[in-house]
N, C-alpha and C positions, 0 to 999 in steps of 0.2 A: 889884382889888388883892389880892395874896396875903395869907393869913390872918395871917402874923406881921409884916406891914409896920407896923401901929401900934406894936408894941414896938420896932421899929428906929427909928421916928421919935421915940419917947420917949427912946431911947438918945441920939439925936443932940441932942435938946433939953438933955439933961444936960451935954453937952460944949459949954457956952456959950463957953468960952475958945478953942475951936478954929474954924478955918475949914475948910469942906468944898468940895472941888472934884469935880464930877460929870462923868464921861466916859461918854456914852451909847453902849453897844454894842447889838447885836441881842439883845434880851431880858435881857441882863446889864448892870448898871450898877456902875461902880467909884467908890468914894469914898475919896479920900486925906484922912486926919485930920491936920491941920497945926496946931500950936499957934502962939501969937502970936510966938514967936521964929523961926518958919519951920522948925521941926524936925518931920519926918514921924513920926507916932506909930503909924501902921498903916493898913491898908486894909480896906474893907468891900465885899463883892460882894453885890448883891441883884437880884432880878428884880421887875418890876412891869409891868402891862399898859399898853399905849399905844394911843391912838386909831389907827384904821386909816389915817387921813390922814398919820400920822407914820411909817408903816412903808414901807421901801423896797420897790418892786415886785420880785418874784422873776423872774429872767430864765432862760429855758431854757438848759441847758448840754449840750453834746455831747462825748462822749469816744470816741476810737478804742480799742476793747478790746484791740488788738494792740500798743499803745504800752507802753513800759517802765514808765511811771508812771501807767498807767490807773487802778489801784486807789486810789492816793493822791489823784489828782485827783477821782475819783468820790466818795471819802469826804469830802474837804474841802467840796465843793459840796453834798453831801447834808446835812452838818451845818448849813450855812447855812439850808437849807430847814427842817430840824427846829426850829432856834432861832426862825425867823420864824413858823412855822405852829403851834407848840406853844401850848396854852392850859393854864391852871391845872388844869382838871378833865378834860382830854382823855386818852384812852387810845390808845396807838400800836398800830395793826393793820397788818400787812403781808399784802396779798392777792395771791397769785401765781396768775395766770390762764393756763390752757393745758391741754394733754392729753399724756399719755405715749404716745398712739397715733400721734403725728405728730412726726417729728424736729424740724422747724422750730418747731412749736407747743409743744415741750416746755421752752422756756426758763423759763417761769414755774414749773412743777412742779420743775424741776431746782434753781432758786434756793431754793424753799421747802424742799426736802429738805436742801440744804446749810446752811440756816439753823437747822434744828431742833437744839435742844440747845446752841446757841452764842450765843443772845441773852439779854439780861437778862430776868428773870422778868416784868417789866412789859410786855413786847412779846408780842403774839399773832400767830401765823402761820397763815394759811389757804392751802391749795393745795400739795400735795406730789405726788411720783410715785405714792405709795400712795393718796392721796386728792386727786385733781386737782379743781380748780374750772374748769368749762368752761361752754359755752353752756346745757347742760341744767340745771345746778344753781346758776348764778351768781346769779339773782334770789333764790332761797331763801337762799343764803349771805349776801347783802347784808342781807336781812331779819333773819337770825340775828345778824349783827354789830350791827345797830342795836338789837336787843332786849337783847343781852348787855352792850353798852357804852353809857354815858350820852352821851358826846360823842367818838366815835371819830375819831382822826386816821388816815385810811386812806392807805397807800402802795400803789397798784396797780401791778403788774408784769406785762408781757405782751410777747410777740414781735410783730413787725410786718414787713411787706414794704415795700420802697422802691426807690430808684434803685440801680443797680449800684455807683456810687461811694460809696454810704452803707452798704454791707453791712459788718457788723462794728462799726458805731457804736452807742453807747448814749446815750440822751438822758434827762435829768432835766427834767421840766416841771411847772409849777404847774397846778392845776385837775384836773378829772376826766378819767379815761381813757374812751375810747369803744371798748370791745373789739368785735371782729368786723367792723370797717369794712373791713379788708383782704380779707375773704372775703365781703363783702356781707351781713353778718348784722346784724340790728337787736337789739342787746343793751343793757341798762341802763347808763348812765354810772355810774362809781364812782371815788372817791378825792378826797382833798384835794390830792394831787399824784400824779404817776405816772412810772414808769420804763419805757421801751420800748427794745427792741433790734432793729435791722434785721438779719434773718437771711437774707433772700434778695430776689430781684427781684420786684416786684409789677406788676400790670397785665394778666396773662393766666394762666389755668389755675392759680389760686391754690392750690387744694388739692393739686394734683400738685407744684407748686413747693415747698410746705411739706414734702411727703413726701420730696422729693429734696434737702433741705438737708443740708449737711455737719454731722455730729455734732460734729466737732472744733471748729468755729466756735461752735456753740451751747454747748458745754462751756466754752470760753474765756470767752464772754460771761457765762455763769452764774457762773463763778469770780470775775470782776471785780465783778459786782453783789453776790454774797453776801459776799465778803470786805469790800467797801466798806460794806455794810449792818451787818455784825457790828461792825466797828471804829467806825463812826459812832454806832451805838446804844449801845455800851459807853461811849464817850467822853461822849455826851450825858447818860446817866443817872449816870455817875461825877461829872461836873461838877455836876449837879443835887444829888446827895447831898452833895458837899463844900460846896456853896453853903449848903445848909440847916444842915449841921453847924457851919460857920464863923459863920453868923448866930446860931444858937442859943447858941453859946459866948459871944457878945458881949452877949447879953441877960441 
């Protein structure tokens, strides 16, 4: 339970003449304060932890990066993930995996570079074009994140290979990312959730395929992912700040 919840409950007890209706949302709960005459006196929004059995399972979502509303759809579904996975003491970390030495594998570093300077101060970003996170330093970076942050909520981002009909699609999925599977590398799993973009066809000569991936496709996917992340993170932390301010003002 969040630290200021006892004060909220004390406030509610003082309003004995009112009836309170609770509408459970994901992480946020709304209370209408209604007096005995049926007149609405105001609203309270607050968050509290729920048992895992009460949480709705997160469903993978796939977006065509070339669609007109790709960024909007990506942002909406990403916010649902953030609300469901966030915990009181967690720190949001975005881990962008890939290398600038390969066109197809540069999706992660491109996203990281686009995010720099545009996210709330509470969000940490690892992996850019200047300082990429790849097979050589991935394990060391994961250890650094775990040392630096008490309870990191890691969003892992990476490029992948797939079927020809899926090229250009971006997927948001719960659970850890398994980087390197497309090129038969055994790398540590990472992430509370992950975002992957299909940049080319898989199944044969993977390294050559990644080298011959169209840059325009990777740039478009990086734009959708970065714009969606920026909007989602800004809205998420703005809502959290407003929630605390409203609750504090009522205590």
